[in-house]
N, C-alpha and C positions, 0 to 999 in steps of 0.2 A: 688463136683468133686471127692474128695478123696474117699467118700463112693461109688461112682459109679464104681471106679476101684477096689474096694475090693470085688471081687466075684470069686475068684479062688479056686481051689481044688488041692493042691499039691499032696495029697495022691493018687489022681486018674489021675494025669497027665493032668488035665483040667485047664490050667492056664488062665490068664487074656485075655479074648477075648470079643468082642462086642456081644450083643444079649444074654448075660449070664443070666441076670435076671433084671426085671423091678419092682421098688418099687414105691408106690404112693408118690406123692409130686411134686411140681413145680420144685424143684431143679434138679431132674433127667430129666424131660422133657425139662427144659430150657437148661441143659447141652447138651442133644442130639440135640436139635434144633440149638443151637449155633454152634456145631461142625459138623453138618451134611454136610456142604458145604466144609469142609476142607479135607475130605477123597476123594481119587481119585483112578484112576487105578494104581497109583504108591505108594500111601500112604494108608494103611488100616485104617479103623475106629478105630481099637484097638490101632494102633500107634498114631493116632490123639488124642485119649482119654488119653493115657499115656503122650504124650508131653504136652497136656493142663494141666494135673496135675502138671507136673514139672514147667511149666510157671506160673501157678496160685500161687504155693508156693513161687517161686523165686521173682515174681513181687509184692508180698504182704509183702516182707521183710524177707522171709524165706531163708534157706540155698540153695546153689547150689546143684542140684541133678544130678548125671550122667545119661545120657539118651542113650539107645540103641534102635535100631529099627529092624523090620522084623517080627512083630507080625501078626498073622492071625486073620481074622474075623470069628466068630462062625456061623455055619449054623443052629444051633438049640440052645435052652436055655440050660444053664448049670444047675447043681443042685443048690438049694438055698445056699447062702453063706454069705449074709449080716445079721449080728445079729440084732435082734429087741430089743427095750428097755425094753419090758415087760418080756423078757426071763430071766431064772435063770442064775446065774454066771457060773455054770457048762456048760450050753449050749453055753455061750459066749466063754469059754475056749476051748470047743470042736470045735467050728466054726473056731477059729483062728488056732488051732492045725492042722485042715485039710488044712489050707493054709501054714503051715510050721512055725508058730510062737508060741513060748512058752508064759507063763503067763506074764512075765515081758515085753516081746515084744508086747503082746496084749495091756498092759497098755500104752506102748509108742505109738503104732499106734493110739489108741483112743485119747490120749492127743494131738498127732500131728494133727489128723484129726479135732479135736475140738479147735485148736489154733485160728481158725477164723470161722465165720459163726454162725449158730444157728439152732433152731428147729422151724419149721413152724406150724401154727395152723391147717391148713386144713387136712393134713394127720395124725396129732397127737393132736386132740382136748382134749384128756385126759391129755396132758402135758402142752399145751399152750392155754390159753383162747383167744377168739376173743378180740382184743385190741381196735378196732374202732378208730385207729389212722391214720389220713390222711397222716402222714409222714412214716407210716409203714403199708402199705395197705395189706400186706400178713401176718401180725401179726407174725413176726419172733422174737423169744426171743433169744438173743445172748448167746453164751457159756461163754464169759468173756467181760470185759469192753473195750478191744481193738479188737473188732470182725472183723475189716477190715485189721488187721495187724497180720502177722504170727510171734508170739513171745511166750514167756513162761508164759504170764499172766494167762493162764488157770491153770497153776500149782501154781503160787505164790498166786493167790486168793483162790485156793482150800486149800492150806496149811495154809493160814492165817485165814481161816474161814470166809472170806468176799465174797466168790463166790456167784453169782446169776445164775450159770449154772442150767438150768431147769432139767437136768438129774442128778443133785446132790441134789438140795434142793426143788424138786417138791413136791406138796402137796400129791400126790399119790405115795407112796414109791415103789410100784410095778414097776413104770417106771423110777426109779432112777438108771439106769444102769451104768452111769459113777461113781456114788458113790460106787457101788458094785465092779466095775472093778478097780478103782483107789485105793481102800482100800484093795484089795485082797492080797497084800504082806505087809500089815501093813504100807502102804503109803511110803515105802522105795523108790520106783521108782519116785513117784511124788515129794518127798522131794529133790531127786537128781536133778530133772528138775527145781524145784523152786530155788535151791541154785546156779545153773549155767546155764545162758542163752546159753553159748557156748556148753555145754553138751547136752542141749535140742536140739539145732539146729543140731549138728552132729548126734545125735541119730535119729532124724527125717529124715535127709538126707539118712542115711543108711537103715532105715526101709521102707521108701517110695520107694527107689530104688529097694529093694528086692520085695516089693509088686507088682510093675508094671513089674518087670522082671520075675515074676512067669508065665510061659507060658506052653502051652500044650506039651506033649511028642512029639518029632519030630520037634519042632520049634527051630531053632538056631538063637539067637539074634546076632547082630553085635557087634563089639567092641564099646566102648563109643565114641559117636560122639563129635568132637571138631569143633568149628567154623573155617572156612577157614579165614585166615587173609585178603585175597582179594577174593571177591565172585561176579561174574557177576550175574545179576538178570533180569528176564523178557526179555531175549534176543530173538529177533525175526528177521528172514529174510523173506521178502515178495517181490514178483515180481509185480511191478506196470505196468499193461498192457497198460496203457494210453501212456507211453513213453518208454516202455521196459527197465525200471530201476530196479535194485536190491537195496532194501533199508534195512539197518540194524538199529535196534533200541534196546534200553535196558538201563541198568544202572549198576553201580558197587558199592558194599558196602565195606568200609574199616573198619574192625572189631576193636573195642576198640580204635578208633581214633577220638577224639573230633574235632569239627570244627576249622579250621585254615584258615583265609582269605588269607594267603600267600602261602598256599599249591598249588602245581602244580600237576595235574593229567592228564595224556594223555593216550589215547587208541591207541594201535598198532595192526595192523592186517596184516596177510600174505595171499598171493593169490596162485593160482595154477601155475602161471608163474614164481614164485620165487620173485615176487615184494612185496613191503610193503606199507602200508599207515598208517597215524596217524591223530589224532585229539585231541585238547584240550577239556577236559570235564568240564561241569559246575556243581557247587555245588547245590544240591537240598534240603538238609536238613539233620537232624540227627534222629537217633532212639536209644532207650535204651533197655537194657536187665538186668535181675536180679535186678529189681527195677531201680535204676539209677547207678548201679555199673559199667556197661559197656555202653559207648556211641560210636555209630558208625556213620560215615559220608557217605553220598550217593552222587554220581555224575552221571549225565545223559549223555548218548551218544550224546545228542543234543549238538550242538556247544555251547561253553562257552558263546558266546555273544547273544544267542537266548533269547528273552524275551517272545515270544508267539509261543509255539511249534505247535499250530494248524495252524498258518499262515505262518511260516517260513519254507521253504523247507530244510534248514540245521538242522532241528529238527531230521532228520535221517542222517545216514552216507550213502553216495552214493557209491555203489560197482560196479566196471566195470563188466558187465555180463559175458564177455568172460574170464576175469581173475578169476572171482569168489572169494571165500574166504575160507581159510582152518583153521585158528586159530586166537585167540585173546591173547593179553598180555597187561600189563599196566605199565606205568612208573610213580611212585609217588615220587615227589621231587628228581628226578634224579635216583631213584633206580628201576631197572627192576623187575617186579613182573610177573613171567611166570611159576610158580609152578616148579621151578628148571629145566627149559628147556622143560617141557611138554607142556606148554601153555594151552589154553582152546579151545578144538577142536570145529570147526564149520562144519556143514553138509550143503552143498549148492546144492546138486543134485536134491532135491525135496523141494518145498516150496509152501506156500499159494499164490494164485494170487488175486490181488485186483478186478478182474472182477467177483469174486463170488458175488452173489446177491440174494435177496429174491424177487420173482416175484408174482404178483397177477393175477390170471387168472381163470375164471369160478367160480366154487364153492370151489376150493381148491387152496391155495397158494402153489407155487413151489419154490424150491431153486436150483440154479445152483452153484455147487461147482467147482471151477477151481483150478487146480494145475499146477504150472510151473515146468517143468522137463528139466534139462540140456540135450541138444541135444546129447552130447557125453556120457551120463550116462548109457544108455542101461539097464533100469530096466526090470526085468521079468514081473512085474505088478505094477500098481499104484492104490491106493484105498483110500476110505474114511474109517476111523475108527470111527464108530458111537459109542458113549459111553452112555450106559443106566445104570441106578442105580436101584437095587432092595432094599430089606430091610435086614439089616440096612445100606443102602447106599453102598451095594456091587456092584462094577462096572462090567458090562458085555460089551465086545467090539465086535461089529458086523462089518464085513468088507464088503464094497460095491466096487467092481472093477470099476475103471474109464477107459473107452475105450481110446485107443490112438487116436490122431487126424487123420482124414482121408485125409486131403488136402495134396497136394504135396509141396515140398520145393525147393528153388533154390539151386542146388548142389554146385554152385560156392560161394554163400554167405549164408550159413545156419545160422539161428538165434541161439543165444547162448542158448535160452530156447524155448520150445514149450509148448503150453497150452493144457492140458487134462481137459475135463470137463464132468460133470455128472449132470443130472437133476433128482431131487427127490422131493417127496412130503414133504413140510416143516413140516407137522404134524408128519412125521416119524423120523426126525433128529433134535435133540436139541443141542447136544454137539458132536463135531467131531474133529479129527486130520487128517492130510494128511499123508498117509503111502506109502511105496514102498518096494518091495522085489527085491534083487539083486542076482547075481550068488552065489552059495554056501549056499543058504537059509538065507542070511543076510537080516534082516528087519530093517527099519528105519522109524520113524514117528516124526512129528514135536513136539517140546516141548510145543508149544502153542496150547491150546484147543480153538476151535472157536465155536461160537453159531450161530444158524439160526435166 
């Protein structure tokens, strides 16, 4: 993971972006395969890779690393930037210098990157022999004895002379790149790492942040992202065409808040008519971050008494179609959580309709995509946003206009929502959102991506 992100060229303004360079070995392919689904039209693959680097270090016992986003994905390969073990020390120093790191920082980055993991036989048979071990099918030789934990053991074992790092004590000295790099300043940097776990951790946090924040000229990263204390997740509005109901589903995460059976969490929502609604939320579980340093609690919008969300209609919040919904807030143990009065905005003018379906007919399956549109919304157009992905998972959005309904409506009792539908070949659409354009060029699309 760390090596995959180390492919920037600060001197040329060609920073960390995807598609920069591919090196043989399962580690790179596995990383790309694992992360390929995390990129989307909103999150670049470069941001996914940088965030995965942060999470990998933190969840393996390493330090917290500040994360910024807004990286761009490369359209073409970058110049080679990942050092190879058989290269001379001067080549390594030059490669890191092109990325903006001096010799001591090079030592630090290599030590940090080799704090866990190891060298695989297949891409480097000159370094690691085939082990024929059923418990180690890829024949990976670890860098240190705590290879699944991010700590300073790589330095303590190196300084004590007990290291089994294959890039230090390998039989072929040509490939002992860690030995050359670590000793290039008389072992001063490695000694400082071995003497102080906290110094090693803080140095790694700083260097890794600099590495992933090296971006191309013209790319402006955001400020450091901090977790919201209260964060709604997977929130979806949908229109049930069977009984003309608007249904709200989702959950909320309470950051760094361990489970408490006595805790009370309520959902509040406001509507277009000035009314409000509320519901008691049910606890669904916890999640952890930075190893187990932070524990967060999750609550579902389903009624707190629901035991089977698939069978119980109160698994969703029923919204009056005419009143609609404009924003969310939460009350946790009596304290209002509404982002200092801002709330969490909801868009109810256009949403997915449950009458969307996949149909089989003739030689080709068809999909009917249905969107429900507020009768008083007056969109300029409603459309499907078909999301396709090229390489490396770069999204492309294709819009398909949905025609308005042709049937007449009762002017005395108009429905709150009308159904707009479009019939497409199922082979043409795999992932899509519902979008709409309003006066002034304002566009909106559903946060939820649907599949055919």
